[in-house]
TORKOL-4160 file (C-alpha; in steps of 0.2 Angstrom, whole numbers, padded with zeros to 4 digits, m for minus):
247
<pt num="1" X="m0074" Y="0025" Z="m0058"/>
<pt num="2" X="m0081" Y="0038" Z="m0070"/>
<pt num="3" X="m0070" Y="0051" Z="m0078"/>
<pt num="4" X="m0078" Y="0065" Z="m0067"/>
<pt num="5" X="m0073" Y="0056" Z="m0051"/>
<pt num="6" X="m0056" Y="0053" Z="m0057"/>
<pt num="7" X="m0054" Y="0071" Z="m0061"/>
<pt num="8" X="m0058" Y="0075" Z="m0043"/>
<pt num="9" X="m0044" Y="0063" Z="m0038"/>
<pt num="10" X="m0033" Y="0072" Z="m0050"/>
<pt num="11" X="m0038" Y="0089" Z="m0043"/>
<pt num="12" X="m0034" Y="0083" Z="m0025"/>
<pt num="13" X="m0016" Y="0078" Z="m0031"/>
<pt num="14" X="m0019" Y="0060" Z="m0029"/>
<pt num="15" X="m0018" Y="0056" Z="m0047"/>
<pt num="16" X="m0006" Y="0064" Z="m0060"/>
<pt num="17" X="m0014" Y="0075" Z="m0072"/>
<pt num="18" X="m0016" Y="0068" Z="m0090"/>
<pt num="19" X="m0003" Y="0076" Z="m0102"/>
<pt num="20" X="m0006" Y="0065" Z="m0117"/>
<pt num="21" X="m0022" Y="0060" Z="m0126"/>
<pt num="22" X="m0012" Y="0045" Z="m0134"/>
<pt num="23" X="m0005" Y="0039" Z="m0118"/>
<pt num="24" X="m0015" Y="0046" Z="m0103"/>
<pt num="25" X="m0009" Y="0044" Z="m0085"/>
<pt num="26" X="m0025" Y="0036" Z="m0081"/>
<pt num="27" X="m0041" Y="0030" Z="m0090"/>
<pt num="28" X="m0059" Y="0028" Z="m0084"/>
<pt num="29" X="m0067" Y="0012" Z="m0090"/>
<pt num="30" X="m0082" Y="0014" Z="m0101"/>
<pt num="31" X="m0099" Y="0014" Z="m0093"/>
<pt num="32" X="m0103" Y="m0003" Z="m0101"/>
<pt num="33" X="m0085" Y="m0010" Z="m0097"/>
<pt num="34" X="m0087" Y="m0022" Z="m0083"/>
<pt num="35" X="m0072" Y="m0034" Z="m0086"/>
<pt num="36" X="m0055" Y="m0028" Z="m0081"/>
<pt num="37" X="m0044" Y="m0029" Z="m0096"/>
<pt num="38" X="m0031" Y="m0015" Z="m0096"/>
<pt num="39" X="m0024" Y="m0009" Z="m0112"/>
<pt num="40" X="m0005" Y="m0013" Z="m0115"/>
<pt num="41" X="0005" Y="m0003" Z="m0103"/>
<pt num="42" X="m0008" Y="m0001" Z="m0089"/>
<pt num="43" X="m0013" Y="m0009" Z="m0073"/>
<pt num="44" X="m0029" Y="m0010" Z="m0063"/>
<pt num="45" X="m0030" Y="0002" Z="m0048"/>
<pt num="46" X="m0043" Y="0008" Z="m0036"/>
<pt num="47" X="m0048" Y="0025" Z="m0029"/>
<pt num="48" X="m0046" Y="0019" Z="m0011"/>
<pt num="49" X="m0028" Y="0014" Z="m0015"/>
<pt num="50" X="m0024" Y="0032" Z="m0020"/>
<pt num="51" X="m0033" Y="0040" Z="m0005"/>
<pt num="52" X="m0023" Y="0029" Z="0006"/>
<pt num="53" X="m0006" Y="0033" Z="0000"/>
<pt num="54" X="m0002" Y="0025" Z="m0017"/>
<pt num="55" X="0005" Y="0037" Z="m0030"/>
<pt num="56" X="0013" Y="0035" Z="m0047"/>
<pt num="57" X="0026" Y="0031" Z="m0051"/>
<pt num="58" X="0027" Y="0019" Z="m0037"/>
<pt num="59" X="0040" Y="0020" Z="m0023"/>
<pt num="60" X="0054" Y="0007" Z="m0022"/>
<pt num="61" X="0046" Y="0001" Z="m0006"/>
<pt num="62" X="0029" Y="m0002" Z="m0015"/>
<pt num="63" X="0038" Y="m0011" Z="m0029"/>
<pt num="64" X="0047" Y="m0022" Z="m0016"/>
<pt num="65" X="0031" Y="m0027" Z="m0008"/>
<pt num="66" X="0024" Y="m0033" Z="m0025"/>
<pt num="67" X="0040" Y="m0042" Z="m0028"/>
<pt num="68" X="0042" Y="m0050" Z="m0011"/>
<pt num="69" X="0024" Y="m0056" Z="m0010"/>
<pt num="70" X="0023" Y="m0061" Z="m0028"/>
<pt num="71" X="0007" Y="m0051" Z="m0031"/>
<pt num="72" X="0000" Y="m0038" Z="m0043"/>
<pt num="73" X="m0007" Y="m0021" Z="m0038"/>
<pt num="74" X="m0025" Y="m0027" Z="m0038"/>
<pt num="75" X="m0021" Y="m0041" Z="m0025"/>
<pt num="76" X="m0018" Y="m0028" Z="m0011"/>
<pt num="77" X="m0032" Y="m0024" Z="0000"/>
<pt num="78" X="m0036" Y="m0006" Z="0005"/>
<pt num="79" X="m0030" Y="m0010" Z="0023"/>
<pt num="80" X="m0014" Y="m0017" Z="0016"/>
<pt num="81" X="m0010" Y="m0001" Z="0006"/>
<pt num="82" X="m0014" Y="0009" Z="0022"/>
<pt num="83" X="m0002" Y="m0002" Z="0033"/>
<pt num="84" X="0012" Y="0000" Z="0020"/>
<pt num="85" X="0009" Y="0019" Z="0018"/>
<pt num="86" X="0010" Y="0022" Z="0037"/>
<pt num="87" X="0025" Y="0011" Z="0039"/>
<pt num="88" X="0034" Y="0021" Z="0025"/>
<pt num="89" X="0029" Y="0037" Z="0033"/>
<pt num="90" X="0035" Y="0032" Z="0050"/>
<pt num="91" X="0052" Y="0027" Z="0043"/>
<pt num="92" X="0054" Y="0043" Z="0033"/>
<pt num="93" X="0045" Y="0056" Z="0043"/>
<pt num="94" X="0050" Y="0050" Z="0061"/>
<pt num="95" X="0065" Y="0039" Z="0060"/>
<pt num="96" X="0073" Y="0049" Z="0046"/>
<pt num="97" X="0077" Y="0034" Z="0034"/>
<pt num="98" X="0070" Y="0026" Z="0019"/>
<pt num="99" X="0058" Y="0011" Z="0023"/>
<pt num="100" X="0068" Y="m0002" Z="0031"/>
<pt num="101" X="0065" Y="m0019" Z="0024"/>
<pt num="102" X="0070" Y="m0030" Z="0038"/>
<pt num="103" X="0060" Y="m0020" Z="0050"/>
<pt num="104" X="0045" Y="m0022" Z="0039"/>
<pt num="105" X="0047" Y="m0041" Z="0039"/>
<pt num="106" X="0050" Y="m0041" Z="0058"/>
<pt num="107" X="0033" Y="m0032" Z="0061"/>
<pt num="108" X="0022" Y="m0038" Z="0047"/>
<pt num="109" X="0016" Y="m0053" Z="0038"/>
<pt num="110" X="0005" Y="m0057" Z="0024"/>
<pt num="111" X="m0012" Y="m0065" Z="0026"/>
<pt num="112" X="m0024" Y="m0072" Z="0013"/>
<pt num="113" X="m0042" Y="m0066" Z="0011"/>
<pt num="114" X="m0055" Y="m0078" Z="0003"/>
<pt num="115" X="m0073" Y="m0072" Z="0002"/>
<pt num="116" X="m0087" Y="m0081" Z="0010"/>
<pt num="117" X="m0099" Y="m0092" Z="m0001"/>
<pt num="118" X="m0114" Y="m0093" Z="0010"/>
<pt num="119" X="m0109" Y="m0111" Z="0015"/>
<pt num="120" X="m0101" Y="m0114" Z="0031"/>
<pt num="121" X="m0082" Y="m0116" Z="0030"/>
<pt num="122" X="m0082" Y="m0114" Z="0012"/>
<pt num="123" X="m0073" Y="m0099" Z="0005"/>
<pt num="124" X="m0068" Y="m0093" Z="m0013"/>
<pt num="125" X="m0053" Y="m0084" Z="m0020"/>
<pt num="126" X="m0055" Y="m0066" Z="m0024"/>
<pt num="127" X="m0047" Y="m0057" Z="m0039"/>
<pt num="128" X="m0045" Y="m0040" Z="m0029"/>
<pt num="129" X="m0040" Y="m0038" Z="m0011"/>
<pt num="130" X="m0034" Y="m0055" Z="m0007"/>
<pt num="131" X="m0018" Y="m0049" Z="0002"/>
<pt num="132" X="m0019" Y="m0042" Z="0019"/>
<pt num="133" X="m0004" Y="m0035" Z="0028"/>
<pt num="134" X="m0006" Y="m0038" Z="0047"/>
<pt num="135" X="0005" Y="m0036" Z="0062"/>
<pt num="136" X="0013" Y="m0052" Z="0068"/>
<pt num="137" X="0006" Y="m0058" Z="0085"/>
<pt num="138" X="0010" Y="m0072" Z="0097"/>
<pt num="139" X="0025" Y="m0075" Z="0108"/>
<pt num="140" X="0035" Y="m0060" Z="0101"/>
<pt num="141" X="0021" Y="m0048" Z="0104"/>
<pt num="142" X="0026" Y="m0037" Z="0089"/>
<pt num="143" X="0011" Y="m0025" Z="0091"/>
<pt num="144" X="0020" Y="m0019" Z="0107"/>
<pt num="145" X="0035" Y="m0015" Z="0097"/>
<pt num="146" X="0026" Y="m0004" Z="0084"/>
<pt num="147" X="0015" Y="0011" Z="0085"/>
<pt num="148" X="m0004" Y="0007" Z="0088"/>
<pt num="149" X="m0013" Y="0003" Z="0072"/>
<pt num="150" X="m0032" Y="0003" Z="0071"/>
<pt num="151" X="m0037" Y="0001" Z="0053"/>
<pt num="152" X="m0055" Y="0000" Z="0048"/>
<pt num="153" X="m0061" Y="m0016" Z="0040"/>
<pt num="154" X="m0077" Y="m0008" Z="0032"/>
<pt num="155" X="m0072" Y="m0004" Z="0014"/>
<pt num="156" X="m0089" Y="m0009" Z="0006"/>
<pt num="157" X="m0089" Y="m0007" Z="m0013"/>
<pt num="158" X="m0071" Y="m0002" Z="m0014"/>
<pt num="159" X="m0067" Y="m0015" Z="m0028"/>
<pt num="160" X="m0080" Y="m0007" Z="m0039"/>
<pt num="161" X="m0071" Y="0009" Z="m0039"/>
<pt num="162" X="m0057" Y="0003" Z="m0052"/>
<pt num="163" X="m0049" Y="0011" Z="m0067"/>
<pt num="164" X="m0033" Y="0009" Z="m0077"/>
<pt num="165" X="m0017" Y="0017" Z="m0072"/>
<pt num="166" X="m0002" Y="0020" Z="m0083"/>
<pt num="167" X="0012" Y="0008" Z="m0077"/>
<pt num="168" X="0028" Y="0018" Z="m0079"/>
<pt num="169" X="0042" Y="0008" Z="m0087"/>
<pt num="170" X="0033" Y="m0008" Z="m0080"/>
<pt num="171" X="0038" Y="m0004" Z="m0062"/>
<pt num="172" X="0023" Y="m0013" Z="m0056"/>
<pt num="173" X="0019" Y="m0031" Z="m0061"/>
<pt num="174" X="0010" Y="m0033" Z="m0077"/>
<pt num="175" X="m0009" Y="m0036" Z="m0074"/>
<pt num="176" X="m0014" Y="m0054" Z="m0077"/>
<pt num="177" X="m0030" Y="m0055" Z="m0067"/>
<pt num="178" X="m0024" Y="m0072" Z="m0059"/>
<pt num="179" X="m0032" Y="m0079" Z="m0043"/>
<pt num="180" X="m0021" Y="m0083" Z="m0028"/>
<pt num="181" X="m0030" Y="m0098" Z="m0019"/>
<pt num="182" X="m0017" Y="m0102" Z="m0006"/>
<pt num="183" X="m0006" Y="m0092" Z="0006"/>
<pt num="184" X="0012" Y="m0094" Z="0001"/>
<pt num="185" X="0024" Y="m0099" Z="0015"/>
<pt num="186" X="0035" Y="m0083" Z="0012"/>
<pt num="187" X="0021" Y="m0072" Z="0016"/>
<pt num="188" X="0025" Y="m0075" Z="0034"/>
<pt num="189" X="0044" Y="m0075" Z="0033"/>
<pt num="190" X="0053" Y="m0064" Z="0045"/>
<pt num="191" X="0071" Y="m0058" Z="0048"/>
<pt num="192" X="0085" Y="m0071" Z="0048"/>
<pt num="193" X="0091" Y="m0074" Z="0066"/>
<pt num="194" X="0108" Y="m0067" Z="0063"/>
<pt num="195" X="0101" Y="m0050" Z="0058"/>
<pt num="196" X="0089" Y="m0048" Z="0072"/>
<pt num="197" X="0100" Y="m0038" Z="0084"/>
<pt num="198" X="0103" Y="m0025" Z="0070"/>
<pt num="199" X="0085" Y="m0020" Z="0073"/>
<pt num="200" X="0087" Y="m0016" Z="0091"/>
<pt num="201" X="0090" Y="0003" Z="0089"/>
<pt num="202" X="0075" Y="0005" Z="0077"/>
<pt num="203" X="0064" Y="m0005" Z="0089"/>
<pt num="204" X="0070" Y="0006" Z="0103"/>
<pt num="205" X="0066" Y="0022" Z="0093"/>
<pt num="206" X="0049" Y="0015" Z="0089"/>
<pt num="207" X="0045" Y="0012" Z="0107"/>
<pt num="208" X="0049" Y="0030" Z="0111"/>
<pt num="209" X="0037" Y="0036" Z="0097"/>
<pt num="210" X="0024" Y="0024" Z="0105"/>
<pt num="211" X="0027" Y="0031" Z="0122"/>
<pt num="212" X="0026" Y="0049" Z="0116"/>
<pt num="213" X="0009" Y="0045" Z="0109"/>
<pt num="214" X="0012" Y="0042" Z="0090"/>
<pt num="215" X="m0002" Y="0032" Z="0082"/>
<pt num="216" X="m0006" Y="0027" Z="0064"/>
<pt num="217" X="m0021" Y="0039" Z="0065"/>
<pt num="218" X="m0009" Y="0053" Z="0069"/>
<pt num="219" X="0002" Y="0048" Z="0055"/>
<pt num="220" X="m0012" Y="0048" Z="0042"/>
<pt num="221" X="m0018" Y="0065" Z="0048"/>
<pt num="222" X="m0001" Y="0072" Z="0045"/>
<pt num="223" X="0000" Y="0064" Z="0028"/>
<pt num="224" X="m0017" Y="0072" Z="0023"/>
<pt num="225" X="m0012" Y="0089" Z="0030"/>
<pt num="226" X="0005" Y="0089" Z="0021"/>
<pt num="227" X="m0003" Y="0081" Z="0005"/>
<pt num="228" X="0011" Y="0067" Z="0004"/>
<pt num="229" X="0009" Y="0050" Z="m0004"/>
<pt num="230" X="0021" Y="0039" Z="0005"/>
<pt num="231" X="0020" Y="0025" Z="m0008"/>
<pt num="232" X="0025" Y="0037" Z="m0023"/>
<pt num="233" X="0042" Y="0039" Z="m0029"/>
<pt num="234" X="0049" Y="0056" Z="m0023"/>
<pt num="235" X="0066" Y="0065" Z="m0024"/>
<pt num="236" X="0065" Y="0069" Z="m0005"/>
<pt num="237" X="0061" Y="0059" Z="0010"/>
<pt num="238" X="0048" Y="0066" Z="0021"/>
<pt num="239" X="0060" Y="0072" Z="0034"/>
<pt num="240" X="0069" Y="0082" Z="0021"/>
<pt num="241" X="0053" Y="0091" Z="0016"/>
<pt num="242" X="0049" Y="0108" Z="0023"/>
<pt num="243" X="0046" Y="0127" Z="0019"/>
<pt num="244" X="0057" Y="0133" Z="0005"/>
<pt num="245" X="0064" Y="0116" Z="0001"/>
<pt num="246" X="0063" Y="0113" Z="m0018"/>
<pt num="247" X="0061" Y="0095" Z="m0024"/>
């Protein structure tokens, strides 16, 4: 990402304005800088992430995702960021609560992406975008318990649009550039059985939203219209925002 393109993201409200030359909120890599080596206090981020709902400082939910899946920011795929942003927006804007962790674990699981090598059945780990967050399927039919989610899988070239993002108080994991070659078992964990019944009122509410026609596309449209980043720390929930309300 060039400085000019990052300034465009800043003008769109997707990046914080730079306030200090000694510790800028974001840094564009030099034109001949191909290897990702963030300065101390910075992590690697991507333009797609910020267009899909990531903000800084990151929200508690975004930080919880990093902690639970044991990943760094660059390990998320663009669709994973979108899935998390839509879920956070549904919880805040439509259910009137902060993102509910057990509800997330009930609906979503982590899936490992490895890149093709050109040889049949042989794939290789990737440094960026290895974690997809997908709806659980099978006997439980979780997609029917959530709003329809149709996310594009065409993000060609997204991982070339990288830059350095200031990591406020190390809220995000420190960048190491490590590879994840196997899917950890806990990426698929759900809610313990004894807590399942607690989700019934929330699942009923989601069913009503689904029946009333709410989709991920409509949620994303509302986010763009209201210029809200669901995965950014904010003093107010989305349902608390409105004309004349000061944050």
